[in-house]
N, C-alpha and C positions, 0 to 999 in steps of 0.2 A: 696218431694211428690208433684205431679202435680194436677192441678185443676180438671182433669178428675177423678182421684181417689177420691178427696174430694167430687165431685158432686155425684159420685156413692154411697159413704158411706152415704151422707145426704139423698139421695133417699131411700136407704135401711133402714135407721133409721126411716124414715117417714112411710114406708110401712110395715116394719118388715116381709117382704115376698120376698123370692128370685125370685119366678116366676113373681110376679107383677113388681119387679124392673127390671128384664131382659126384660119384655115387654116395659116398659117405656123408657129404654135406648137402645132398639133394640140390645140386647146382649143375648147370650145363658146363661141359669142358671149356667152352669159350668164355663163360663167366669166370671160371677159375683162372684162366689165362689172363683175362683183363685185370683181375684183382692182383695177380702177381706183378703184372706190369706197373700197376699203380704203387705197389709197395716198393718195387725197385726204383721207381722215379722218386719216391719220397726219401728212400735211403740214399740214393745217389750212386749205388754200386750194383752190378749184376750179382744176383744171389743164386742163380741157377745156370747150369750148363745144359743146353738141350741139343739133341740131334734126333735123327729119325727113329732111333732105337732106344734111347735111354735119356734119363734125367739125373743129374747129380748136383750136389751143392758146391758152390765156390767157397773159398776161405771165408769171404764175407757172409755167405749164406750159412755156414756153420756157426759163426758168431751170432748172426741174427736169430738162428734157431734157439741158441742158448738164452738170448735175451727174451725171445717170445715165450719160451717155456717158463722162465723165471717170472715174467710179468703176469702171465696167466695164472700161475700158482699164487702169486700175491693177490690178484683179483679174486680168486676163489676164496682165499682166506678172509679177505675183506667182506665178501658177500655172506659168508658163514657167520662172521661177527655181527653183520647187520641183522641177520635172522635172530641171533641170540638176543640182540638189543632192541628188537622191533617194538616191544612193549613200552620202551622208554623214549621212543622218538615221537615228538609232537610239535606241531607248528604249521606253517604254511609254505607252499611252493607256488610261485607265480609262473604261469605258462601262457605263451602267446602262440596262436596258430590261426590258420584260415578256418572258415566254417566247414569246408570239405574235409580238412585234416582232422577236425573234431571227431567226425563219425567214421572216417576211413582209417585213421591211425591211432588217435588218442583213445578212442573208445575201446580198442583192443587192450590197452595198458591199464585203464582206470579200474576195471574190475579186479584183476589180480593185485594191483597196488593197494586198493582200499581194503581188501581182505587181509593183506599182510601188514599194512600200516594204517590202521583205522583212525589213529589220532593225528595224521597229517592231512591237512586240508589243501585242496587244489584251488587256487585263485586263477580262473581262466579269463583271458581277454582274447577276442577274435578280431580279425581284420585281414587285410591283404598280406599274403605271405611275403611279398616283396619288401614289406616294412619290418620283417622279423629281426634282421640284423641290427637295424637302427634301434629297435626296442631293447635289444640286449646291450648294445653299446651305451645307451643312455642310463642303463641300470634300472629301468622300470620293470623289467622281467628277468627272471633267472633262467628260464628254459624256453626255447622256441622250437616248434615243429616246423621244419622248413626244408627246402632243397639246399643241397650243399653248393655254395658259390664257387666259381672258378678259382678265386683266390681267397683263402681263408686267413683273416688277420691272425697274427701271432698271439693275440690276447684271447682268441676264441678256440673252442674245442668242439669237434663234430663227431657224433656217434651215429653211424649209418644204421637204419632199421630196415629199409626196403628200397627197391628201385622201381621207377615207373617210366615206361617209354613216353616220348613226346610224339603226339600224333597230329596229323593234318586232318581237319574236319570240314565238311561242306554240308549245305542244307539237304535234307531228305525231300523236302517239298519241291514241287515244280516252280522254278523261278529262273531268272536269267543266269544266276551263278551256277545253280545245279545243272542247267543245260550245257554250259560251257565245260564243266568238269566231266559230265557224262559223255559228251561228244569226244573228249580226249581219251576217255577210257575205252569207248567203242572202237576208236581208231588206233588203240594200243600205242599211244604217244603221251609224252608229258604235257600237262596243260600249258597254255600260254600264260605264264605267271604274271606277266606285265599287264594283262587284261583283266585279271581277277582282283576284286577288292579284298583287301586283307583287314581283319579285325585282330589287333595284337595287344599284348600287354604294354602298359605305359613304361614299365621297368621290371627288373627281376631277371632270374636266370633264364626263363623261357625267352624273354626279349633278347638277352645277350646271344643265345644260340640262334635265334631266328635272324637277327641282324648279321651274324657271321655267315649264316646259310645264304642270305641275299648277296652278301659281298663276294663270297666264293664263286657264285654263279653270275655275278655282274647283273643282277636283277634290280631294276629301278621299281621298287614295290609301289603298288597303287594302294594307299592306305585309306580305308573307309573310316576307321575309328581306332583310337587308342583308349583302352579301358583299364580300370583297376580291378584285378582279380580274374582268375580263370573262369569262374562261374559266369561272369558277365560275357566272356567270349562265347561260351556255349550258347547262352541265351540269344545273342545277336546272330550267331550263325544259324541257329534253329529258325529264326524269323526270316532268313533269306537275305541278310544284308551283306554277306561275304563269306570268306573262308578264314579259318583260324588255326592256331596251334595251341594245344593244351596237353597237360600230363594225362596219360590214359587213366590214372587213378581218379582224376576229377570227373572224367567222362563216365567211368564205371558207376559212380555214385550220383550222377546227375539225373534229376527227374525228366530231363529233356533228351536223354540218351537216344530214344527211338526217333527223335526228330532231326538227327544229324547222321551223317555217314563218314566213315574213316576212309581217307584217300591213301592208297599205298604209294609212298614216296621212297625211292631208293637212291643213294644210301640213306638210311633213317637218321634222324637227329640223335645225338647222344642221350641215353636215358638219364632221367633225374635220379640222383642219390637223395633219398628222403630220410631225414632222421632228426635227432635232437641236437641243437646247437646251444652251447652255454659259454659264458665267460669262464676262463680258466680259474679265476679266483672263486667262482661259485661252486666249482667242483669240490672245494674243501668243506662245503656245507653238507653235513651228513644227511639232511633231508633231501637235498638235490641228488646226492649220491644214491640214496635209497630209490628215488624215482628212476634214475638212469639205469641202475642195476636191474630193476624190475622190468623195464622196457627191453633191455638186452636179452633177458631170459624169454620174454614173450616172443621176440622176433629172432630167436636163435634155434636152429640154423635157418637162414633165409632160404625160401623156396624160389 
């Protein structure tokens, strides 16, 4: 459980009001509610009693509040110690991420990190984000910028930085695919999914969610291609070969953004939690801790 989750719960425990908490943390009330549900699922006990008029802590909630406050205080002391010792930290931290994550996530952290820790070098390796966990497990990298997997190994730790919706995209250009999609939009109905060629990830969290979405709707998907990396999906969709599903963050930074359109699909797929994944043994490395701490400050609070 990361410090953002703990800070959210402590704030909610103080206010006992979802609206006030969402305003203080610059989050939507629904995002606060989902975060609390994830915490309760991880703890395995209800932490709050809710009714139409009030919110109160359960006995487990009061104990968790004490734990969260103690942990956050320890984390604050640790960070202050890092600042005091910044001049003495030197060495390398190896990081793996996709090309998109380099400029959409990592770039936000590198500036503040280098100013605070000028003697720590970043060794960056890029590739398909679906390979991130394998790189960590092999020991070839210490930190990976990636989406949080459905099931996180007990040997790994994940620090959430931001969230990105998963969106369906189709070609902006006139082609057979765009005509089928636009016809369904004009007729205010769902597309005939079985007739649309899909361009999907070979593996990874987006593939897991899309396979689940197909199965829940009993759709026998017509696959045009399975590609490595979300950037490749955007490219092939822009060329008119099919429709695809990518994180909105990838689309926001794509040079082909204007050549695709987003299709409103309800209910939407579960948003990606994007953050820093490390092996738990690596968290004992003060250089890795310095990077994680700096990233947490850059992305706190999440908007």
